Residue, then its C-alpha position, 0 to 999 in steps of 0.5 A: m500500500s502506498d500510504a499518504l505519508n509514513t513516519p520515519d522508519v525504524l530500519s531492521e538490519p539483515a543478519p551478516d550472512a543473510p541474502g542481500a545483507d549490507p556488506r558495509p561495516a556495522r554502524a556505531k550506536g547513534e550513527p546515522r543510517f545515511p550520513d548524506g541521505p534523508q534524516p530520521d526526523p527533519a522537522g524535529s521538535h520545531f513544530e507542534r504535535r498534531i494528529r498524524s495521517f500516517q503511521p510507522r512502517r518497518s522495512r529493510v533497505t536493500t544495498g541498491q536503495a542504500d547506495a542511491l540514497q547515499r549518492l543521489w540524495p544531496a542532489w535530488g533529495l529534500d529534507i522537510d525541516g520547515q525552516r525555509v521557503l523553497d524556491l522551486a525553480e532553484l530546486f529543479g533547475n528550471d521554471r516548469p510547473v510543479v506537481l506535489e505527490i504525497g505518498f508514492g510507495m516504491g515510486e514506480a508510478t511516480a517515475q512512469m508519470a514523470a517519464a511520460d510528462p517531462d515538462t512537469n516537475v514532480l516533488a514526491v514526498d514520503v518517509h518510507t526509506p526503501g521507497q525513497g531509495n527506489l525512486l531515486n534509483l528509477a530517476e537515475q536509471n531513466a534519466l528523469d531530471n524532473i523528480r525531486v524526493g521529499n522526506g518528511d511531513a507534507i503538512i509542514l512542507l505545504r504550510e511552512m515551505l511553499r509559497p502561495d500558488a506554487l503548485a500546478g497540481l496535487r496527487v494523493y494516491f491510495p492514502d491510508p484509509w484508517p478504516k476504524k471509525r475512531h481513526h477517521k480523524r487521521r485521514l488526510i483528505q479533510p476540510e482543514f487539509l484542503d484549506l491549506a492545499a488551496t492556498r498553495l495551488r494555483p487557479g486551475a490546478v488539479v487535485h487527483c486522489a485515488t483509493d480502493w477503500e469505498p467509504y474513504a472514496e465517499q468521504m473524499l467526494e463529499v469533502l471535496s464537493a463541499h469545499p468552496d475552492f474546488e470544483n469537480t471536473q466530472a459534469d455529473g459530480g461523481f467519480a472520474p474514470r481512471p485517467g490514462f496518465r495514471p499508471l496501474t500500480r502494483f498495490e492497485g493491481q492487488g486490490l483489483d485482484k481481491g475485487h476492490v473497486v478503485r475510485d479516482l477523483l479529479f477536482r480543479r482549484r477554482 
């Protein structure tokens, strides 16, 4: 599943003789996993605690992913520390429009969409360390200079680090549905989130959400339809067919195999 966001991983190290084990020397206690890579908690204690829309995941980083993080992060990575306002033209090295993607999983769909639309820059945010390394690998292998990988809380990015009207689009694919009723407050697509996102999206920018959890899809449709800054691109006011530019993800395919119904929502900033 490609969570909308995930808290920084507590990484498990493979046994020294396990298949795929990292051949590098063991780290000393307290030594960062990737000295030149993404930081475990870039925003630290600078900002108030709030209800998070994400949860921790434990995953193993492969040697290839670790190598990509160490080599490519200084040029293509961004720690979301909330301490500065970004110049997106400087970040990407051009003034092409920028789309923010929140929660990219392992990055396969992100890389495919970036390759198919080289005139659009993609700022892809997650904290799933293996996914960050995988997306950096894909960007390098496919010579995709229109991808930057953000590490940290997308709320802090939107609120503290992006200028008004900075974004040409927003993508939230298969966020954590938080199915239990008592956890619904943790869902990302809420009126307060849309209030914030609307200030960073330029007029005409499209918010594109997708989920295979029907109750969450209904909530997304209700919340987006009720928000004064967004209008449904569908004349009937309902869900959109999956657009051809959104690839079928591995997670989505697994859901379809289980009989899940995938819903797309495409709303335009007024």
